[in-house]
C-alpha positions as CSV (number, residue, x, y, z in Angstrom):
1,M,95.2,138.0,98.0
2,S,96.5,138.8,101.4
3,K,100.2,138.9,102.4
4,V,99.8,137.5,105.8
5,K,102.8,137.1,108.0
6,T,103.0,135.1,111.2
7,G,104.4,136.4,114.5
8,I,104.1,135.8,118.2
9,T,103.2,138.2,121.0
10,L,105.7,137.7,123.8
11,F,102.8,137.5,126.1
12,S,102.3,133.9,124.9
13,L,105.5,133.0,126.7
14,G,104.7,135.1,129.7
15,T,104.4,132.1,132.1
16,P,108.0,130.8,131.6
17,Y,109.2,134.4,131.6
18,L,107.5,135.2,134.9
19,K,108.6,131.9,136.5
20,G,112.2,132.8,135.6
21,E,112.6,129.9,133.2
22,L,113.3,132.3,130.3
23,D,114.7,135.8,130.5
24,L,113.6,138.4,127.9
25,E,116.4,137.3,125.5
26,G,115.3,133.7,126.0
27,V,111.7,134.6,125.2
28,I,112.8,136.4,121.9
29,R,115.1,133.5,121.0
30,T,112.2,131.0,121.6
31,A,109.8,133.0,119.5
32,A,112.4,132.9,116.6
33,E,112.9,129.2,117.1
34,L,109.1,128.7,116.8
35,G,109.0,130.4,113.4
36,A,107.9,133.9,114.2
37,E,108.7,136.5,111.6
38,G,108.3,139.2,114.1
39,Y,107.0,139.7,117.6
40,E,104.7,142.0,119.7
41,I,106.1,143.2,122.9
42,V,103.8,143.8,125.9
43,A,105.4,147.1,127.1
44,T,104.3,147.0,130.8
45,Q,105.4,143.4,131.2
46,M,108.8,143.5,129.5
47,I,110.1,147.1,129.2
48,P,111.7,148.1,132.6
49,S,111.4,151.8,132.0
50,Y,107.8,151.8,130.7
51,P,106.2,154.0,129.6
52,F,109.5,155.2,128.2
53,V,112.1,153.2,126.2
54,S,115.7,153.7,127.2
55,D,118.6,153.8,124.8
56,E,120.0,150.8,126.6
57,F,116.8,148.8,126.0
58,V,116.8,149.8,122.3
59,E,120.4,148.6,122.0
60,F,119.5,145.3,123.7
61,I,116.5,144.7,121.3
62,N,118.7,145.5,118.3
63,K,121.4,143.0,119.5
64,C,118.7,140.3,119.8
65,K,117.5,141.1,116.3
66,E,121.0,140.6,115.0
67,K,121.3,137.3,116.9
68,Y,117.9,135.8,116.2
69,G,116.7,137.5,113.0
70,I,113.4,139.0,114.4
71,G,112.5,142.3,116.0
72,P,109.4,144.0,117.5
73,I,106.7,144.7,115.0
74,C,104.0,145.8,117.4
75,Y,104.1,147.8,120.7
76,S,101.4,146.5,123.0
77,A,100.4,149.5,125.1
78,N,98.1,149.5,128.2
79,M,95.6,152.2,128.9
80,D,95.6,152.1,132.7
81,R,92.7,154.3,133.4
82,G,92.6,153.2,137.0
83,M,96.2,153.9,137.8
84,L,95.3,156.5,140.4
85,K,93.7,155.3,143.6
86,D,91.4,158.3,144.1
87,R,90.0,158.7,140.5
88,D,90.0,157.6,136.9
89,L,92.3,159.3,134.4
90,T,90.6,162.0,132.4
91,E,90.4,161.8,128.6
92,D,93.1,164.4,128.3
93,E,95.4,162.3,130.5
94,M,94.7,159.1,128.6
95,V,95.4,160.9,125.3
96,A,98.7,162.2,126.7
97,R,99.6,158.6,127.8
98,A,98.7,157.3,124.3
99,I,101.0,159.9,122.7
100,T,103.8,158.8,125.0
101,D,103.2,155.2,124.0
102,I,103.3,156.3,120.3
103,M,106.7,157.9,120.8
104,S,108.0,154.8,122.7
105,A,106.8,152.5,119.9
106,N,108.6,154.6,117.3
107,K,111.8,154.6,119.3
108,L,111.6,150.8,119.5
109,G,111.1,150.6,115.7
110,C,107.5,149.5,115.8
111,T,105.1,150.8,113.1
112,V,102.1,149.3,114.8
113,M,100.7,149.9,118.3
114,R,98.0,148.0,120.1
115,E,95.8,150.4,122.1
116,Q,93.0,149.3,124.4
117,Y,89.4,150.3,124.0
118,L,89.5,152.5,127.2
119,L,90.8,155.2,124.9
120,S,87.5,156.6,123.5
121,P,86.7,157.1,119.8
122,E,87.3,160.8,120.3
123,G,90.6,160.1,122.0
124,L,91.6,157.9,119.1
125,K,90.7,160.8,116.7
126,R,92.9,163.2,118.8
127,I,96.0,161.0,118.6
128,A,95.8,160.4,114.8
129,P,98.1,163.3,113.9
130,Y,100.7,162.1,116.4
131,A,100.5,158.5,115.0
132,E,101.1,159.8,111.5
133,A,104.0,162.1,112.6
134,Y,105.7,159.1,114.3
135,N,104.7,156.6,111.6
136,V,102.9,154.3,114.1
137,H,99.6,152.8,113.2
138,V,97.4,152.7,116.3
139,G,94.9,149.9,116.4
140,I,92.1,149.6,119.1
141,E,92.0,146.0,120.2
142,I,88.7,144.4,119.5
143,H,88.4,142.0,122.4
144,N,85.6,139.7,123.5
145,P,82.9,140.6,124.5
146,E,83.2,143.3,121.8
147,S,83.3,142.2,118.2
148,P,83.5,143.8,114.7
149,I,79.8,144.4,114.8
150,T,79.1,145.7,118.3
151,P,78.0,149.3,118.7
152,A,81.1,150.3,120.6
153,I,83.3,149.2,117.7
154,M,81.0,150.9,115.2
155,D,81.7,154.2,117.0
156,Y,85.4,153.8,116.3
157,V,84.6,152.9,112.7
158,K,82.7,156.1,112.3
159,V,85.6,158.2,113.6
160,I,88.1,156.3,111.4
161,E,86.0,156.9,108.3
162,E,85.3,160.6,109.2
163,T,89.0,161.4,109.7
164,G,90.2,159.4,106.7
165,S,93.4,158.8,108.7
166,K,95.4,155.7,107.6
167,Y,97.0,155.7,111.1
168,I,94.1,154.8,113.3
169,G,92.3,151.5,113.1
170,F,92.0,148.1,114.8
171,V,93.7,145.0,116.1
172,P,91.0,142.3,116.1
173,D,91.4,139.5,118.7
174,F,90.2,136.1,117.4
175,G,88.6,135.4,120.8
176,C,85.6,137.5,119.8
177,F,84.7,134.8,117.2
178,A,84.4,131.9,119.8
179,I,81.6,129.5,119.2
180,K,82.2,127.0,122.1
181,P,82.9,127.3,125.8
182,N,86.4,128.1,127.0
183,K,88.2,124.8,127.7
184,P,90.4,125.9,130.7
185,Y,87.4,127.4,132.5
186,W,85.3,124.3,131.8
187,D,88.1,122.0,133.0
188,R,88.6,124.0,136.2
189,A,84.9,123.8,136.9
190,L,85.0,120.0,136.5
191,A,87.9,119.8,138.9
192,A,86.0,121.9,141.4
193,G,83.1,119.5,141.4
194,A,80.8,120.6,138.6
195,T,79.3,118.0,136.3
196,E,79.3,117.8,132.5
197,E,75.5,118.0,132.7
198,Q,75.6,121.2,134.7
199,L,78.1,122.8,132.5
200,N,76.2,121.9,129.3
201,K,73.1,123.4,130.9
202,C,75.1,126.6,131.5
203,A,76.4,126.6,127.9
204,Q,72.9,126.1,126.5
205,L,71.7,129.1,128.4
206,R,74.4,131.2,126.8
207,Y,73.7,129.8,123.4
208,D,70.0,130.7,123.9
209,E,71.0,134.2,124.9
210,V,69.2,134.0,128.2
211,P,70.2,137.2,130.2
212,L,72.9,136.5,132.8
213,E,70.7,137.5,135.7
214,E,68.0,135.1,134.6
215,A,70.6,132.4,133.9
216,M,72.0,132.7,137.4
217,K,68.5,132.2,138.9
218,I,67.9,129.1,136.7
219,M,71.2,127.7,137.9
220,A,70.9,128.9,141.5
221,E,70.3,125.4,143.0
222,D,73.3,123.9,141.2
223,I,75.5,126.9,142.1
224,E,74.6,126.4,145.7
225,K,75.9,122.8,145.5
226,C,79.0,123.9,143.5
227,P,79.9,127.6,143.9
228,A,82.6,127.3,141.2
229,L,79.8,126.9,138.7
230,G,78.7,130.5,139.3
231,G,82.0,131.9,138.2
232,T,82.1,129.7,135.2
233,L,78.6,130.7,134.1
234,N,79.5,134.4,134.7
235,S,82.6,134.0,132.5
236,M,80.4,132.7,129.6
237,Y,78.8,136.2,129.5
238,G,82.1,138.1,129.8
239,F,85.6,138.0,128.3
240,V,85.3,134.4,127.1
241,Q,81.7,134.4,125.9
242,F,80.6,132.5,122.8
243,R,77.7,132.2,120.4
244,K,76.2,129.6,118.1
245,S,77.8,131.1,115.0
246,C,80.3,133.8,114.1
247,T,79.0,134.3,110.6
248,K,77.8,137.9,111.3
249,E,81.0,138.7,113.1
250,L,83.1,137.5,110.2
251,E,81.1,139.6,107.8
252,G,81.9,142.5,110.2
253,L,85.6,141.6,110.0
254,K,85.5,141.8,106.2
255,R,84.1,145.4,106.5
256,I,86.9,146.6,108.8
257,L,89.8,144.7,107.3
258,P,91.1,147.8,105.5
259,Y,91.5,149.4,108.9
260,C,93.3,146.4,110.5
261,F,97.0,146.8,111.3
262,E,97.6,143.5,113.1
263,M,95.5,140.5,114.3
264,H,95.8,138.7,117.6
265,G,95.6,134.9,117.0
266,K,94.1,134.4,120.5
267,Y,93.8,130.8,121.7
268,H,93.3,128.9,124.9
269,Y,94.0,125.3,123.9
270,V,95.2,123.7,120.6
271,D,94.9,120.0,120.6
272,E,97.3,117.5,119.0
273,N,95.3,117.6,115.7
274,L,96.1,121.4,115.5
275,H,92.5,122.4,116.3
276,E,91.6,125.2,118.6
277,V,88.6,123.8,120.5
278,S,86.6,127.0,121.0
279,I,87.6,129.4,118.3
280,P,86.8,128.4,114.7
281,Y,90.2,129.1,113.0
282,E,89.0,127.0,110.0
283,E,86.4,129.8,109.4
284,I,88.5,132.8,110.4
285,I,91.8,132.2,108.5
286,P,90.1,131.8,105.0
287,V,88.4,135.2,105.4
288,V,91.7,136.9,106.1
289,A,93.6,134.9,103.5
290,A,91.1,135.8,100.8
291,S,91.4,139.5,101.5
292,D,94.0,142.2,100.8
293,Y,95.2,142.2,104.4
294,D,98.9,142.9,104.5
295,G,100.0,142.4,108.1
296,F,100.7,140.0,110.9
297,I,98.6,137.4,112.7
298,V,100.4,137.1,116.0
299,T,100.0,134.0,118.1
300,E,98.5,135.0,121.5
301,Y,98.3,132.2,124.1
302,E,96.0,133.0,127.0
303,D,97.6,130.7,129.6
304,E,94.7,129.9,131.9
305,G,94.8,126.1,131.8
306,G,98.3,125.3,133.0
307,Y,99.3,123.7,129.7
308,D,102.8,123.9,128.5
309,A,103.2,127.3,126.9
310,I,105.9,126.4,124.5
311,E,104.1,123.3,123.3
312,Q,100.9,125.2,122.9
313,T,102.5,128.0,121.1
314,T,104.3,125.5,118.7
315,R,100.9,124.0,117.9
316,H,99.2,127.3,117.3
317,V,101.9,128.6,114.9
318,A,101.8,125.3,113.0
319,M,98.0,125.5,112.9
320,V,97.9,129.0,111.5
321,K,100.5,128.3,108.9
322,K,98.8,125.1,107.8
323,L,95.5,127.0,107.3
324,L,97.1,129.8,105.5
325,N,98.7,127.4,103.0
326,Q,95.5,125.5,102.2
């Protein structure tokens, strides 16, 4: 059986942090109060000296750990390929940045690092020796619209298996298992004048796997009446897409579980009954719980709907723990 631990990515509390309602210590304290056993820190958002980690920041993190009993378990790195205004970074430059992030993760005491898919499979292969040298397990985030069975992710699996390295793998994001439309996007469309009938028609086009270009043509007249509908339909084919069933994707998750170092418990809205309305946690958690997975599921709130971040995070943590204990 798995030894799943629950944590929180501090990104979940990004809204109160950015509004100045909580400082970084307040965010860490709140994560502890909500029951996190550890936290993921989003480096670009919360480390002033990113991509480096200063001695002063390490001292601050260690003091917080003494106070609140939890510390960073994952360093969430960004692969900012477009950071230069005149060109994209080369693969050599992205590899160099990833190595810097590995060193920073190690300095902060993290043994897991979330890396973005912009680092190619070959780039992941190249950083494996550095990951091992610094004892940092680097996981490529599997984020919607990718999933454990898409060709792009299979290319990473091939590299991982060819190298045999125990230090390169994945961080699956549960958003890739969505089976219903995203609630915040849906609600915003309604507020902008779309009707339930129009939105259901859009959702059915996505369920039927009608190509986006064709779907846009079918909905053209409706979009002309309500322009917001076009953005909502487009989103259904992008980072918040969904499908009728995630059975195949969950089978894919089972295959890559030995290569998973952490999991993002992505959610957009958890209702009062502790149910995520778009992502089938009732199907996902049993797959993880029945495995040999020994790592964290970190709560990751994608605050797009204007709901209370602390209330939503509280509900999500409770939901995951409830499902793990069934």
